[in-house]
C-alpha positions as CSV (number, residue, x, y, z in Angstrom):
1,M,-7.9,34.3,-49.6
2,T,-8.9,37.9,-47.5
3,R,-6.5,39.7,-45.4
4,A,-8.9,38.4,-42.5
5,D,-8.6,34.8,-43.4
6,H,-4.7,35.0,-43.4
7,L,-4.7,36.7,-39.8
8,A,-7.0,34.5,-38.6
9,R,-4.8,31.7,-39.1
10,L,-2.0,33.1,-37.0
11,P,-2.4,36.9,-35.8
12,L,1.2,38.1,-36.6
13,V,2.8,39.7,-39.4
14,A,6.3,39.1,-39.9
15,I,8.3,42.3,-40.9
16,L,11.6,41.4,-42.8
17,R,13.2,44.7,-42.2
18,G,16.8,44.5,-44.2
19,L,15.5,41.6,-46.2
20,V,18.1,41.2,-49.1
21,P,16.6,39.3,-52.4
22,S,19.0,36.5,-52.0
23,E,17.6,35.5,-48.8
24,A,14.0,36.4,-49.5
25,V,12.6,33.2,-50.9
26,A,14.3,30.8,-48.3
27,I,12.8,33.4,-45.4
28,G,9.2,33.7,-47.1
29,A,9.1,29.5,-47.2
30,T,10.2,29.3,-43.6
31,L,7.9,31.8,-42.1
32,V,4.8,30.0,-44.2
33,E,6.0,26.8,-43.1
34,A,5.9,28.0,-39.5
35,G,2.2,29.2,-39.9
36,F,3.0,32.6,-41.1
37,A,0.2,33.8,-43.4
38,A,0.9,38.0,-43.3
39,I,4.4,38.9,-44.4
40,E,5.6,42.7,-44.8
41,V,8.8,43.9,-46.6
42,P,9.8,47.4,-45.4
43,L,10.3,49.9,-48.4
44,N,13.6,51.2,-46.8
45,S,15.1,47.4,-47.3
46,P,17.8,47.2,-49.6
47,Q,17.1,46.3,-53.4
48,R,13.3,46.1,-51.9
49,S,11.7,45.6,-55.4
50,T,13.9,42.7,-56.2
51,A,13.2,41.1,-52.6
52,F,9.4,42.2,-52.8
53,A,9.1,40.4,-56.4
54,A,10.8,36.9,-55.3
55,L,9.0,36.8,-52.3
56,S,5.6,37.3,-53.8
57,R,6.4,34.8,-56.7
58,R,7.2,32.1,-54.1
59,V,4.7,32.6,-51.0
60,R,1.8,34.7,-52.3
61,R,-0.7,31.5,-52.5
62,Q,0.0,30.9,-48.9
63,A,0.3,34.2,-47.6
64,A,-0.3,38.1,-47.7
65,I,2.9,40.0,-48.9
66,G,2.6,43.7,-48.1
67,A,4.9,46.6,-47.9
68,G,5.8,48.7,-45.1
69,T,7.5,52.3,-44.6
70,V,5.3,53.6,-47.4
71,L,5.7,56.8,-47.4
72,D,4.4,58.3,-50.8
73,A,2.2,57.6,-53.5
74,G,5.4,56.8,-55.8
75,A,6.4,53.7,-53.3
76,V,2.5,52.6,-53.6
77,A,2.7,52.6,-57.5
78,A,6.4,50.8,-57.6
79,V,5.5,48.1,-55.2
80,A,1.7,47.6,-57.4
């Protein structure tokens, strides 16, 4: 599914500022159930890599998972 396909379902992006890994899966699943198809994890969140990975494993087939507050190439590499 393309980004455009995801946003056509619901043209909103859920931004999970301050997301902690222990809450990532439950929050992501709830958002997908509510119809969200685009979810952002800001890279200034605590333990962002762990939260991003957990969320991605759980809902990546139903929603596009992206990174926000990307300030340098190192952050891009870390998310990839």
